[in-house]
Phi, psi and omega in degrees: 000145180257136180239137177232138179225114177278150170210167172102356174288173181169195181258125178215151181278154179305133184094353180279180178232149171222153176243109177271144175228144185235109179274130187247140185275001174229157173303132189285349172294345180283349185246153180287323184210145168248132186230154169238129180241168167215151177216119170272150182311130178075003176251163180282153176294139187239124171290118187265305184210149171225151173236112187268150174309132184108336175111356177294142184235145179230143177221154174292152182304322190287349178237003180296139183085346182250325190244149180221125173260139184214167169241162186270163185299330179284352180062035180233003182211151174237137181246154172227116176268123181243116182241160176060048189287151184238162175308319179296346172281359178289117177183189171264132183249129182243143173255143178225155174237139188232122179279170182288351177257002174098000181283139189236138178238147184236145165270180185274350179096158181219131186276122173247128184233121180247113180193145182272000000 
């Protein structure tokens, strides 16, 4: 069974930064993609950033230039560096791991609040 545990959420002022981390119970190289999603109450889940095997990354237009997805050297965690945060970035962020046959695993989420 695969476990993902997010951490690093919290309260930050607009313009500030946070670094989310997702610890995975298996090497992330076992997965086709590692993703960060977010979902606000009453809204659809949004794919924020992806890191595909081989290193290619993709970002939602709303976060391009502000967020960066990366993996740690031990290949057991994926991080999301979030800079220039805006109030509209406030929501719960989820980490997911996707296999090459489409099976997905999810963490429990971490809350990010951007407010003055």
